[in-house]
C-alpha positions in Angstrom: -167.4 17.3 86.2 -167.0 14.4 83.7 -164.3 15.1 81.2 -165.2 14.4 77.5 -163.0 12.8 74.9 -163.4 12.7 71.1 -162.2 9.6 69.3 -161.8 10.0 65.5 -160.9 6.9 63.5 -162.3 5.1 60.5 -161.6 1.7 62.3 -164.8 0.9 64.1 -163.2 -1.8 66.1 -160.7 0.7 67.6 -163.6 3.1 68.3 -165.5 0.4 70.1 -162.7 -1.1 72.2 -161.1 2.3 73.2 -164.5 3.8 74.0 -165.3 0.9 76.4 -161.9 1.3 78.1 -162.2 5.1 78.5 -165.8 4.9 79.8 -164.7 2.4 82.4 -162.3 5.1 83.6 -165.2 7.6 84.0 -164.8 9.6 80.8 -167.6 10.6 78.4 -166.6 9.5 74.9 -167.8 10.7 71.5 -166.8 8.8 68.4 -166.5 9.8 64.8 -165.5 7.8 61.7 -164.0 10.7 59.6 -162.5 14.1 60.1 -165.3 16.0 58.4 -167.9 14.6 60.7 -165.7 15.3 63.7 -165.0 18.8 62.7 -168.7 19.7 62.3 -169.5 18.1 65.7 -166.5 19.6 67.6 -167.3 23.1 66.3 -170.6 23.1 68.1 -169.8 20.6 70.9 -166.2 21.1 72.2 -164.5 18.3 74.2 -161.6 18.2 76.7 -159.3 16.1 74.5 -159.3 14.5 71.1 -157.6 11.4 69.8 -157.2 11.5 66.0 -156.2 9.0 63.5 -154.0 10.5 60.7 -155.3 8.6 57.7 -159.1 9.0 57.4 -161.5 9.6 54.5 -163.0 12.9 53.6 -160.7 14.9 56.0 -157.5 13.4 57.4 -156.2 14.0 60.9 -153.7 16.7 59.8 -156.4 18.9 58.3 -158.7 18.3 61.2 -155.9 19.3 63.7 -155.3 22.5 61.6 -158.9 23.4 61.9 -159.1 22.6 65.6 -156.1 24.8 66.3 -157.8 27.8 64.7 -160.0 28.2 67.8 -159.0 25.7 70.4 -155.9 24.7 72.4 -157.4 21.5 73.7 -154.9 18.5 73.9 -154.7 16.3 70.8 -153.1 12.9 70.6 -152.4 11.4 67.1 -152.7 7.7 66.3 -150.4 6.7 63.4 -149.6 3.5 61.7 -146.8 4.9 59.6 -143.2 3.6 60.1 -141.5 6.8 59.2 -141.5 10.1 61.2 -142.8 12.5 58.5 -146.4 12.7 59.6 -145.6 12.5 63.3 -143.1 15.4 63.0 -145.5 17.5 61.0 -148.3 16.8 63.4 -146.2 17.9 66.4 -145.2 21.1 64.6 -148.9 21.8 63.8 -149.8 21.5 67.5 -150.4 17.9 68.4 -149.5 17.1 72.0 -148.4 13.5 71.6 -148.6 10.6 69.2 -148.9 6.8 69.6 -148.1 4.3 67.0 -150.6 1.5 66.0 -151.0 -1.2 67.2 -151.0 0.4 70.6 -151.7 -0.5 74.2 -155.0 0.9 75.5 -153.3 1.3 78.9 -150.6 3.4 77.4 -153.2 5.6 75.6 -155.2 6.0 78.8 -152.1 7.1 80.8 -151.2 9.6 78.1 -154.8 11.0 78.2 -154.7 11.3 82.0 -151.4 13.1 82.0 -152.5 15.6 79.4 -155.8 16.3 81.2 -154.0 16.7 84.5 -151.7 19.3 82.8 -154.7 21.2 81.5 -156.5 21.3 84.9 -153.3 22.6 86.5 -152.8 25.2 83.8 -156.4 26.3 84.1 -156.0 26.8 87.8 -152.9 28.8 87.4 -150.9 26.0 89.1 -152.8 26.3 92.3 -153.8 22.7 92.4 -152.3 20.3 94.9 -148.5 19.9 94.3 -146.8 16.9 95.8 -143.5 17.4 97.7 -140.6 16.8 95.3 -142.7 17.3 92.2 -140.1 19.8 90.8 -136.7 18.4 89.7 -133.8 20.9 89.2 -130.7 19.8 87.4 -128.5 22.9 86.8 -130.4 24.9 84.1 -133.0 22.2 83.7 -136.3 22.4 85.6 -138.9 19.7 85.3 -142.3 20.1 86.9 -143.8 16.7 87.2 -147.3 17.9 88.2 -147.6 20.0 85.1 -145.4 17.9 82.8 -143.6 21.2 82.0 -139.9 21.7 81.2 -137.7 24.8 81.2 -134.0 25.2 80.2 -132.2 28.4 81.2 -135.6 29.9 82.1 -137.1 29.2 78.6 -140.0 26.8 78.3 -139.4 23.7 76.2 -142.6 22.4 74.6 -142.4 18.6 75.1 -144.8 15.8 74.5 -145.6 13.5 77.4 -143.3 10.9 76.0 -140.4 13.3 75.6 -141.0 14.7 79.1 -140.8 11.2 80.6 -137.5 10.5 78.7 -135.9 13.7 79.9 -137.0 12.9 83.4 -135.6 9.4 83.3 -132.2 10.7 82.0 -132.0 13.6 84.4 -132.9 11.7 87.5 -129.3 10.3 87.7 -126.9 12.6 85.9 -123.8 10.8 84.6 -125.5 7.4 84.8 -126.1 5.5 81.5 -129.7 4.5 80.6 -130.1 1.7 78.1 -132.7 2.0 75.4 -134.7 -0.7 77.3 -134.7 1.4 80.5 -135.8 4.5 78.6 -138.5 2.4 76.9 -139.8 1.3 80.3 -139.7 4.9 81.6 -141.6 6.4 78.7 -144.0 3.5 77.8 -144.3 1.4 80.9 -143.2 -2.2 81.5 -144.4 -4.9 79.1 -144.8 -2.4 76.2 -142.2 -2.8 73.5 -141.2 -0.3 70.9 -138.1 -0.7 68.7 -134.8 1.0 69.4 -135.4 3.4 66.4 -138.4 4.9 68.3 -136.3 5.8 71.3 -133.5 7.2 69.1 -136.1 9.3 67.2 -137.4 10.7 70.4 -133.9 11.6 71.6 -133.1 13.2 68.3 -136.3 15.4 68.5 -135.4 16.3 72.1 -132.0 17.6 71.2 -133.5 19.7 68.4 -136.1 21.3 70.8 -133.4 22.1 73.4 -131.1 23.5 70.7 -133.8 25.9 69.6 -133.6 27.5 73.1 -129.8 27.0 73.4 -127.5 26.2 70.4 -124.9 25.0 72.9 -127.1 22.4 74.5 -125.2 19.1 74.8 -126.5 17.6 78.0 -127.9 14.4 76.4 -124.9 12.2 75.4 -125.0 9.1 73.2 -122.9 6.1 74.2 -123.0 4.1 71.0 -124.1 0.5 71.5 -125.0 1.2 75.2 -127.6 4.0 75.5 -127.8 7.6 76.7 -126.9 9.7 79.7 -127.5 13.1 81.0 -124.3 15.0 81.7 -123.5 16.1 85.2 -124.5 19.7 85.8 
């Protein structure tokens, strides 16, 4: 069955170029230029995943996400051009699954879409899909399921975005070994895609907050100032 993706952005150049790239991957793509139009269409014709710009006329991405979450748990990725984290954090709290800053790599967006859709398929099948050997990583109280992109700490599920999951995985693969920001950048975004150091620091900051909600004493991710980060030995 062909999976369907909604693209909602008032930039028609983005709609056109991303649609072409996604259709080449075999997806059906529906495009909308504002949140109000998208809301009316999605209410009658649901999709498998939505990519939403935050700043749009008539109805912005935040309000559209809020309305989507009233009756749908489909994956949502935000596109944002803001430099600060306010909208991104608010979007994640409201139920967005991930966000990507503009200008963005189409390859990165496609990989995020594929990862989220794989997770949805596995969740829908009750985890009975094909699981590759070694797909589950255990580091003390930390359990990472690569197939589902799921994470638990002391048996409690930690709701991570795809980017956050990849960062935890990169750190936990070799406890005690320092990962530079460039190495974490490559792990989370892929080679040849650059984001500034502040972006990695912001992700790590949010990761710590999420783990501390489950365990106030969580201190596994250590900062080595001027060097990078490491995951403490279990």
